[in-house]
N, C-alpha and C positions, 0 to 999 in steps of 0.2 A: 737786480741791483739798481740803486738810485744814484743820480748825479749828486755830486757834492755841491753845496751852496744853495740847495732848495730850502724854502721856508717850511715850517712845520705844517702850515695849511696846504702847501703844494704836495708835500709828502703824504699827508692824510688823504688828499684827493686821489693820488696814484694808488695808495694801498686800498682805498675803498673800491676803486675800479677793478683792482686785481681780485679782491674778495668777491665782488659781484660776478666776475668772469669765471671764478674757480668752480662754480656749480656745486652740487651736493657732494660729489665724489671728492673734489679737491678740498672742501671744507671739513669733511669727516675726520681727517687726521687731527686737525686743530681742535675740533669740537670734542673729540674723544680725549685728547690731552687735557683740555680745559676741565672736562668732567672729572677726570682722574685727579687733577690738582685740587679741584673743589672738594672732592671726597676726602682727600688727604688732609686738607685744611679743616674741614668740618670734624673729622675724626680726632684731630689734634686739639680741638677746643675743649676746655673743661666743661663738665656738665653744668647746666644752669642750676643755681641754688634753689632749693624749695622756697615757695612763697612764705614770707614771714607770717607768723601767727598774729592775728590782730588781737590787741588788748581788748577785753570786754568793756562795754560801755558802763559807766558808773550809774548808780541809781539816779543821781541828779541829772545826768545827761539824758537818760530815758524820760525822766519827768519833763525836762525842758523840751525835748522833741515832741512829746504829746501835747504839752500846753501851747507850744508855738503854733500848732495847727489850728487851735481855736481862737487865736488872736487876730486882731485887725491887721490887714496886709500892709498898711501904710507906715507901720511903726519901724523905726530903725532897729538894728541889732542890739545896740546898747539899751534902747528903751525896752525891748523885749526881755533882755537879760535882767534889768532892774525889776520888772514886773514879776518874772518867773522866780527870781531870788526871793522876793517878798512872799510869793505864794508857797515856795518851798519851806521858808522859815515858819510860815503859819500852818503848814500841813501837819506838823507834829509827828510823833512816832507812828501813830496809826496811819496817817496819810502817806508816809514815806515807805511803810512796810511793803506795800504793793510793788514798788519800784526796786526795793532792795532784794526782794525775793526773785526777781526776773533774772 
């Protein structure tokens, strides 16, 4: 038992000393109880939901990804988007077919 009026840090020091002095045999009771409580807690948790199915990339997104690799590295995202949008518009149905079939 502990004296009344002790601060939390004083109580923590006393309990830490008691825990260290308890040895493996003295700790076993508490470790077994903690393991049992943890198992009960884990068993009570709902199963994790399955990962969400990712929406497939659009043909334009596939085209943009491929074209961005060939572009100058110093361009901003908006500059790249403008260039790729122009290339996509100029590609016509034949040029877009490759990406639409993927």
